[in-house]
N, C-alpha and C positions, 0 to 999 in steps of 0.2 A: 477449466475450459477445455473442451475437446477440439481437436483439429479436424477439419474436413478431409475428405478423401484426396482432394487435389493438393492440399497442403502437405499431407503425409507423403504423397507420391513425389512431390518436389524434394522433400527431405531425403527420401530414399535415393532418388536420382542424383542428388548432390553428393551422397556418400558412396555410391555404387563403385566407382573406379578405385577409390581409396581402399574400400573393403576388399576388392578383388586382388589388389597388389599387396595387402598387409600380411604380416606374419600372424601366426595363430594367436599370440597373446595380444597383439594389437587389434585383431578382429573382435576379441571380447570387449575391449574398451570402446570400439565403435558401436557394438551392439548395446552396450550400456548407455552410450550417448543417445542412440536412437530410441531406446526404451524410455529414457527420461524425458525426451522431447515429445514423443508421440503418444506416450501412455500405453503403447503396445508392449507385449512381452518379448523377450529376447528370441524365443523360438520362432515367433512370427517374423521378426526381422531377418533371422538367418534364412528362413524359407524364401522370403522375398528377395534376398540378395542372390540366392541360388537360381531363381527363375524370375528375372525381372520382367519378362514379357507375359507372364501368366495372366495378369490382370487384363492386358490389352487383348489377348486371345479370347478371354471370356466375354469381354465387351463386344467383340466382333460377332461372336456366336449369338449373343442376345439380340443384336441388331438385325439379324437375318430374318427374324419372325415377322 
């Protein structure tokens, strides 16, 4: 079963602060958890944690039309 976008966003938001404060080896464990839960790959998770607002900015640009 695939998770919807809002469910994935909630998962990323829940883990964001823990990821930012974690050491390198712990970040890998967090990415493994995210990948297992959401079905997304680790690279996508890492990118999302580096720029958590990227999705919101894209949505605002789309709504301007």
